[in-house]
C-alpha positions in Angstrom: -7.9 -12.4 -21.2 -5.9 -14.5 -18.4 -3.3 -12.3 -16.3 -0.7 -14.0 -14.2 0.3 -12.7 -10.9 3.0 -13.6 -8.4 2.8 -12.7 -4.9 5.9 -12.8 -2.4 5.0 -12.1 1.4 5.5 -13.7 4.8 5.3 -17.1 5.1 3.2 -16.4 8.1 0.8 -13.6 6.0 -2.1 -15.1 4.0 -2.4 -13.1 0.9 -5.6 -13.2 -1.2 -6.9 -11.6 -4.3 -10.1 -9.0 -3.7 -12.1 -9.9 -6.6 -15.2 -7.5 -5.7 -12.9 -4.1 -4.6 -10.5 -5.0 -8.0 -13.7 -4.8 -10.4 -14.5 -1.4 -12.4 -17.1 0.1 -14.8 -13.7 -0.5 -17.2 -13.2 -4.1 -16.5 -14.5 -7.1 -14.4 -12.0 -9.4 -12.7 -14.2 -12.6 -12.8 -12.0 -15.1 -11.3 -8.7 -16.0 -9.5 -7.0 -19.2 -9.0 -4.1 -20.3 -7.2 -2.0 -22.1 -9.0 1.4 -22.6 -7.4 3.0 -21.8 -3.9 6.7 -22.1 -3.6 8.3 -21.7 -0.1 12.3 -20.2 0.0 15.2 -17.7 1.1 14.4 -15.4 3.8 12.8 -12.1 3.9 13.5 -8.9 6.3 10.9 -8.3 8.5 9.1 -11.7 8.8 9.2 -13.3 12.1 9.8 -16.6 10.7 12.6 -15.5 8.7 11.3 -17.0 5.6 9.0 -16.0 2.4 6.8 -17.8 0.0 5.8 -17.2 -3.6 2.2 -17.4 -4.6 1.1 -17.5 -8.1 -2.2 -16.5 -9.6 -4.2 -16.4 -12.7 -6.7 -13.6 -12.9 -9.2 -13.8 -15.2 -9.8 -10.2 -17.0 -12.9 -9.3 -18.7 -12.3 -5.5 -20.5 -15.6 -3.8 -20.7 -14.5 -1.1 -22.9 -11.6 -0.8 -25.6 -8.8 1.7 -25.9 -6.2 1.9 -22.7 -7.3 0.5 -19.4 -5.4 1.0 -16.1 -6.0 -2.1 -14.3 -5.7 -1.9 -10.6 -5.7 -5.6 -8.5 -6.0 -5.4 -4.8 -5.6 -7.8 -2.3 -6.6 -8.6 1.1 -4.0 -9.7 3.9 -4.2 -10.8 7.3 -2.1 -12.3 9.6 -3.2 -13.3 13.1 -5.3 -9.8 13.2 -7.7 -8.1 11.5 -7.9 -7.9 7.3 -5.9 -5.4 5.8 -6.4 -4.2 1.9 -3.3 -3.4 0.1 -2.7 -2.8 -3.9 -0.1 -4.4 -6.4 1.1 -1.7 -8.8 -1.0 -1.3 -11.7 -0.7 -2.1 -15.4 -2.1 -1.1 -18.5 -3.9 -3.3 -21.2 -5.0 -2.1 -24.9 -7.9 -3.3 -26.2 -8.4 -2.9 -29.7 -12.0 -2.1 -31.6 -13.6 -5.1 -33.2 -12.9 -4.9 -37.0 -16.2 -4.2 -38.9 -15.1 -3.7 -42.5 -15.2 -0.8 -44.4 -19.3 -1.2 -44.8 -20.6 -2.6 -41.7 -23.9 -4.5 -42.1 -26.5 -5.3 -39.4 -28.2 -8.9 -39.4 -31.3 -9.7 -38.2 -30.6 -11.8 -34.5 -33.7 -13.9 -35.5 -35.5 -14.8 -39.3 -38.6 -13.2 -40.0 -42.0 -15.3 -38.9 -44.8 -15.9 -41.0 -48.2 -15.0 -39.7 -50.3 -17.5 -38.0 -53.9 -18.4 -37.4 -55.1 -16.5 -34.2 -55.1 -18.2 -31.1 -56.7 -16.0 -28.9 -60.2 -18.5 -29.5 -58.4 -21.3 -28.7 -56.8 -19.4 -25.6 -60.2 -18.0 -24.7 -61.3 -21.4 -24.3 -58.6 -22.8 -22.5 -59.3 -19.9 -19.6 -62.7 -20.9 -19.2 -61.7 -24.5 -18.9 -59.4 -23.6 -16.5 -61.6 -21.1 -14.5 -64.7 -24.4 -14.3 -62.1 -26.7 -12.9 -60.6 -24.3 -10.4 -64.1 -23.5 -9.4 -65.2 -26.9 -9.1 -61.7 -27.7 -6.9 -62.8 -24.9 -4.4 -66.6 -26.6 -3.8 -65.5 -29.9 -4.0 -65.2 -31.4 0.0 -61.9 -31.1 1.0 -61.0 -35.1 2.4 -59.1 -36.0 5.4 -55.6 -36.7 3.7 -55.6 -33.4 1.7 -51.9 -32.1 1.9 -51.5 -30.0 5.0 -51.3 -26.2 4.3 -47.8 -24.6 4.1 -47.0 -22.9 7.2 -47.3 -19.6 8.2 -44.2 -16.7 7.7 -42.5 -16.4 10.5 -43.5 -13.1 11.9 -41.0 -12.5 15.0 -38.7 -9.5 15.1 -35.7 -10.5 13.0 -33.0 -9.8 15.7 -35.3 -12.7 17.5 -35.1 -14.9 14.6 -31.2 -14.3 14.1 -30.4 -15.2 18.0 -32.2 -18.2 17.5 -30.1 -19.1 14.4 -27.3 -18.1 16.0 -27.9 -20.4 19.4 -28.1 -23.5 17.0 -25.5 -22.6 14.6 -23.3 -22.4 18.4 -24.4 -25.9 19.0 -24.0 -27.5 15.8 -20.4 -29.0 16.4 -19.2 -27.6 12.5 -16.5 -25.7 14.4 -15.6 -28.4 16.8 -15.4 -31.1 13.6 -13.4 -28.5 11.9 -15.8 -27.6 9.3 -15.0 -24.2 9.0 -16.0 -23.3 5.6 -19.5 -24.8 6.6 -19.9 -22.8 9.7 -18.8 -19.4 7.9 -21.4 -20.2 5.0 -23.8 -20.7 7.6 -23.0 -17.9 9.8 -23.1 -15.3 6.7 -26.3 -16.6 5.9 -28.0 -16.3 8.9 -26.7 -12.3 9.0 -27.4 -11.7 5.7 -31.3 -13.0 5.9 -30.9 -10.8 9.4 -30.3 -7.7 7.3 -32.8 -9.0 4.4 -35.7 -9.0 7.2 -34.3 -5.8 9.5 -33.5 -3.5 6.3 -35.1 -4.8 3.3 -32.3 -5.1 0.8 -31.5 -8.5 -1.5 -28.7 -9.5 0.9 -28.5 -13.0 -0.3 -27.5 -11.9 -3.9 -25.5 -9.1 -3.4 -21.7 -8.7 -2.7 -19.9 -7.8 0.2 -18.9 -4.2 -0.8 -22.4 -4.0 -2.9 -24.0 -5.0 0.6 -22.0 -2.0 2.1 -23.2 0.2 -0.2 -26.6 -0.4 0.1 -26.6 -0.2 3.9 -24.5 3.5 3.4 -27.4 4.4 0.9 -29.7 3.7 3.9 -27.5 5.5 6.5 -27.4 2.7 8.7 -24.7 2.8 11.4 -21.3 3.0 10.1 -20.2 0.5 12.7 -22.4 -2.1 11.9 -21.5 -1.5 8.7 -17.6 -2.2 9.5 -18.6 -4.8 11.7 -20.3 -7.0 8.7 -17.5 -6.0 6.4 -14.8 -7.4 8.8 -16.9 -10.1 9.7 -17.2 -11.4 6.0 -13.8 -10.6 5.0 -12.9 -13.5 7.3 -15.3 -15.7 6.4 -13.9 -15.4 2.9 -10.4 -16.9 4.1 -12.1 -20.2 5.0 -12.5 -20.7 1.8 -8.8 -22.0 1.0 -8.2 -25.2 2.4 -4.9 -24.1 4.0 -6.3 -21.4 6.5 -6.1 -22.3 9.9 -8.0 -20.2 12.2 -6.8 -19.8 15.8 -8.1 -21.8 18.9 -11.4 -20.3 19.9 -11.9 -18.2 17.3 -15.6 -19.9 16.5 -16.7 -18.5 19.7 -15.5 -15.1 18.8 -17.1 -15.2 15.7 -20.8 -16.3 17.1 -19.9 -13.3 19.7 -19.4 -10.9 16.7 -22.6 -12.2 14.8 -24.6 -11.2 17.9 -22.9 -8.1 18.2 -24.2 -7.1 14.9 -27.4 -7.9 15.4 -27.3 -5.8 18.9 -26.2 -2.6 16.9 -28.4 -2.8 14.4 -31.5 -4.0 16.3 -34.1 -1.0 16.8 -32.9 0.4 20.5 -36.2 -1.0 22.4 -35.7 -4.1 21.0 -32.3 -4.8 20.8 -30.7 -7.9 22.6 -28.3 -7.7 24.8 -25.2 -8.9 22.7 -23.1 -9.6 25.9 -25.8 -12.0 27.7 -24.5 -15.3 28.3 -25.5 -18.3 25.6 -28.3 -20.8 26.8 -27.1 -23.9 29.4 -26.1 -27.0 27.3 -25.3 -25.1 24.4 -21.6 -25.9 22.6 -19.1 -23.4 20.5 
């Protein structure tokens, strides 16, 4: 079902739906779209004295029947760290499907008729494949044979992450105002670092799921908070009208280095305050 939401806020305040925080076992908010924005009037407490109305449509997927209480969370930001807030809850009623007085189960697939045994053919194919592989191994390699795949990078995770952050700092993405690409690359570097450091599938998890996994591994709470704050700011960059502060790119690279330094093994942890390499750009 589709739910409409109208957000009234000061002109200078960004308000975005937090889908991960709003999803529960009873329902999921699968998508949110900004369909309109209007600026008009005055609102007490706004530095600019004006407010804006932003209209969203939320795609709500019920996962239960009966009355379901729905709570929608939002992330707000006006120059500082993101803050989570909640709109007034509402209730939806989901009726049970009508299966009739005598419901009957139907086969998902039609019954299959018996077929001749395939194992003799499969065995013959396996023997042929084994013979071909044996011949392939004993065949002399030619000079033009394809090069073997590169060996996996066995350096410590914090060393790999530090090198990738150096590359991102000198990539020019921030100077060219390609903020979305910058944040995608920055969060990918940190997710890959977390996968190598803690052994969790960080590339496949939402920010909320990743924080939950790290808490279950007793990771440093400060590191979890730093990752959550940086990833929340990265989500804001996905909206085209977002304009970052001057010099924020340099501070985001520094925040990434701090996450790596705070979470690396203490006897191997890099110095997050170390000066960047000469010639690197921010």
